[in-house]
N, C-alpha and C positions, 0 to 999 in steps of 0.2 A: 657407309661407304661399301660399295660392292667390290669384292675381290674374287678373282678366278685364279686358282693355283693348280698348275699342271705338275704331274710327276710321272715317272715310268720310262722316260727316255733313256737312251744309252747306245752302246755299240753292239751290233749283232751281225752275224754272218749271213750272207745271202741264203734265202730259204728259211731263215729263222723267224721267230715271233717276238713281239713286244706288246704290252698292254699299257696304254696311256690312261691316266685318270685326271679328271679336272673337278676339283671341289669348289663350289661356289659358296660365298658367305655374304651377308649383308642384304640379301634379297632372295625370295623364293622364286625358282624358275620352273615350277612343277608343270605348267601348261605351255610355257614359252619354248621357243626354239633354242637349242644349244647345239654347237657344232665344232668342227675342227677344220682348220686351214693349215697350210704348210708353205714355207718360203725358203728358197735357196738364195743366198746372197747375190744381189744384183738383178734379181727377178721379182715379179709380182707375187703377192701372197695369194695362193690358189685355194679354192674350195676343195675339201676332202670328203666331208660327210656332215649330215645334220639330222637331228631328231627333235620332234616336238612332243608335247604331253598327250597327244591323241593317237599315237602310233604311227604318225607320219615320219618317213625316213627317206633320205636321198643320199646318193653317193656319186662321186666323180667317176667317170668311166674307167679311169686308170686304176681304180682300187676296187671296183666291183668284183665280188667273188673272193676277195682276199681280206678285206677289212670289214669289221662289224662294229657299228656304233650301238651303244645301249645307255640306259640311264637308270639311276636309283633315286627316285624323288624323295624318299625318306632321308637320304643322305645329301640331297641337293648336288648330286655328282653325275657326271657323264663320263663314259669310258669309250676307248677306241682300241679294239682288239685287232692287231695287225699280224697277219699270217703270210707266209710265202713272200717274205720281204725281198725286195730287189735293190740293187745299188741306186737306182733312180728314185727310190723312196727317201733317200737321204735328204734331210731338211730340218729346219726348226719348225716344230709343230705347235700351233697356237689354238687354245680353246677360246670359243666365242659364245656370247649369249645375247639374245634379243629380248626386248620386252613384248614382242609380238609372237603369235603362234604359227602363222603359215610358214612353211619351209621356204627358204631362199638361199641361193648360192652366192649372192652378192655381198662383198665385204662391207659395204656401206649400210647394210640392213642390220648389222649387229652393233649393239650399244656398248658392250663390255668385252674386254680382251684380257687374256692371261699374259704372263711374261714370256712364255714359250719354253719348250723343252727340246733339246737336240736329239735327233734320231740319226744314227750313222749306220749304214749297211755296207759292210766291207769285209773281205776275207783277209 
């Protein structure tokens, strides 16, 4: 059974930083794509960032220059460093993993999902 477990969410003031982690178990994703999506209640789950095992990375325009995705294959873990956070970054953040390696921003491309972690940016 494949499990993705996110951690690191919380409440932060505008301009602050958070680091999300997603640990995978049950399968190795060393070359496959792992990524992050986010969702505000009542809206679609949107792509944030993705990384594969060959150095490929992609970001949503709204987070470029502020968020950094990285991975540690030895730990089967992907990270999302979020800096200069804005109130509009408030959402539930979901980790996702695919069995394929090309980068994709499409929700349907990803085969496994975590349970989500809440990020709230507010003063």
